[in-house]
N, C-alpha and C positions, 0 to 999 in steps of 0.2 A: 263272901256276898261286906258281909263289915268289916274285915282285912283286905276291898277292892278301894272302898271306900276309905276308910285312913292311911290309905295311900293317895287319894289323891286329894283326899286335902293337904300329907303334908306335899304331895308335887311341887301345888298351890302353890301355900304359903309357901315355900325355893321360890318357884317366879317373885310374889313380894318381895321378899326379902334382897333377894340380884333387883328385879328394878328399884326400890329403896334403895340402892351401893350407889346404882350407875343417876339415881338422884343428888343423892347425895356427893358423890365427889364434885360434878358442874355443885352446884350450889355454895360445898365452904371451900369451895376454890372460887367464886364469888364472894366471899362476905374473906378470903382468905384478902381480898387487895382491895376492895374498896375501904376511903378510912372511915365511915366512920363505926363502923364494926373494930379495922386490925390496926386500933389505936392501941399502943404501947398497955396503954391502963387497964384492957379489955382481960381478964384471964382470958388463958388459951382454950378454957373446957368451958367456960359462959359461946366461946365462939365459935368450937363446935353441937354442944351444945345448945345454938338458934340453927344451925346447919343441919342438925340430922332433925330438928321442930320443921326447921321453916321446907325438907327434903317429906314427911309424915304429914303437913298438908297439899302436898304438892305428887302423889306418887298413886294419891283413889284417881284422880283426875286423866291421868294415861292409863291404856291403853299394854298390858302385860306387853313383856314385855321377854321373849323366847328364848334360858343360857343355850337348849338344852343342841347338840350340833354342833356347838362348839368348842376353840380346845383350849386350853388353858394355857395360850400365848397369844389365843386373838383376843380373849377375854381382857387382858391384861393391855392390847392395842385398844378394846373399846375404851375398857378403862383410862385408857392415856389421852384417847379423843377428847372426855366430858370435861377432866382437868383443865386441857386444852383449853373448847370449850369453853370456859368458867371462867379463866383468869384472862380471855381473849377481852368477855362483856365485863370482869374485874375491872377495865384497869381505862374499859368506857366509859366508866363510870367514875370513874375515880382522873378520871379527866380539867371536873373542875375547882379542881381541886387545884389538883396539878399547875391549874389557874394562875387562881389564886396568888395563890405561891410562889409566882411569876412577877402580877400585879406587886405583890406586895411587895416582895425585890426594887421593883421600880422605882416605888412610889420610896421606901424610904433612903433608895440611892439618889431621887431628888431634892426630896425634904430633910434627905441630911446625918439618917436616924441607922446609919451602918452598924454603927459601935456596938445598940443596941436592939437585943434579941437576944431570944428562948428559945428550950427545946419542943419542937413540933413532935406530940404527946403520939402521929402517925413514921412514919420518918424515921424517930428518937433525937436527928439532929440538928443541930441549926439557927437558924429562919427571927427573918428578922420580927417587931416586932407588929407593925400592916400586915403583914403577912399571916399573922397571929390571928391578931384581929378576926380579920377574913376570913375566918378557916374558920374561926366560932361562929360567927357571924351565918353561913353557912351548912351548917353542924341544928344550929338552930330553924334554922330553916328547911332540912333538910326533913325535921320529925317536925314543927312545929306544920307542915303545910300534908305532911301526909306523903311525901315524894317516900315512903321503901314501901308502902302496902300498893300505891303504882307497880313502885318500880320485881316491888314482888309478882303480882298479876301479871306484867310481863313475863320475864322471865317463868309465871307457870306458861303463857301464851306463847312463846318460845319454841316448847314444845312440840306442838302444830310443825314449826316448821321449821326448825332442826328435831328429830326429836332422836330419843337415846340411840345410841350405834349408829345413823346415817354419814356419819365422816364431822370431820372435820371443815372451818367454814372456808370460802374459797374465795376468789381474788374479787368477788365482787366484798365482801365482807372486808378483807383485806384492806381497797381501795373507799370506804368509809370509814372506818381506825387514819390512817391514811386524813381523811377531809375532817375527820374531830383531832384528830394534832396541829393541823396547819390553825384553824378556826381556834385556836385557846389560848393565841401569842395574839391575834384584833383584838379579843374578849380580853384579853390582861392591860393591853394599853389603851379599851374605850374606859373599864375600872381606873385607869394610875394615868386618867386621860387629862385632869380636872388639877391634880399634883407637879403634870407633868410640863401645862399652862404660871402657875405664881411659879412655877424654880425659874421658869425658860423671864420673864417678866420681872424678878429682881431681882433677879442678876443681870438683866436686859440694862435696870436705873443703874443700879449701882455699879454699872461698863460706864454709859456715860456720864456718874458722876465722881467715880477713880478720873474720865477723863480730867471734866472740867478742874477741879479738888485732885491735884497728882501727891499731897500730901498725904493722903487718905490711898491705904488699901486696900479694896473697892472690897477682894474675894473673901483676906477675918470679917472685917463687916457685915455682909449678907449673906453669915454663915448666920446666925441670930434670927433673920426676918426669916429664912428660909426654912427652919426647925418652925417658927411662933408661922411664921402664914400658911405653910404647906399641911398645920395639926389644924390652926381653922378652918383651907379648903376643908380634910379630909371631914369634917366633922360634922363641918353643912352636907355635906356630898356622903351621905354616908344612907342615906336614905335611897342616893339613885345607883351607890352601888349596891345595895340589897332588893334594887328594882332589878338588873344587869343578872344579877346571881340570882331570883328569885326564877328570871328568865329561861339561865342554862337550866336551873331543878327538873322547871316543868319539862324539860326537854329530855331530862334519861327514859321514862319509861318508852320515849317516842327506837332514840337508837340503839336500846337496849337492841329493840325490832328487827326495827334495819339490820343491822352486827347479824342475825342470823339468818338474815333471808338468805 
């Protein structure tokens, strides 16, 4: 009788470990892709520990996943599907930072700050300074607005729609990813619109001056004014850009839920 109870306890423990492993794979894929947690200056051990802790928090709310009856390659297939699902969710959550990178490139091109760049802590490549400012602004707002709490809650609720072993996301999820990808360009243009307008006005004024006074090189003379006017407008419109970023960040949990449906 005692041996039978011990066998049942070990059997239940194995099911819990298997459940945790599948959740850990999906969560670790999200952490690996999401910018705030996948920065180069965050050690890999910290990211693994964060994914493991998150999996421990999610597993008690999920029904046990019975692995008996599955062959080795079937279990490997389930693990791969969980990784793919996590990568897709992380990619959708990452789009807001991709949007800011595009907006930073547009602002740097319009203002004339292409030569001013720094190493992005997420991608490890050089990025224009306006893009870096927007990145740090979005990272601070992500934590200050508790978006990470809502994102974890959405990730946990996603298991009710896309449980473990249910398969890879279908065509509807692919359509959602394409829609979000196309939307980031519009949001990037909205963020960079004030600097684009100022650059156009400065170039238009100096073009008229160059037509009236042909001895003046309007292009070289307008460069300093473009930089000064662009930086001034960039500073006074920071609140407007923060509102765009906050609106996009607050949609992240809903976007994650729609992707898993």
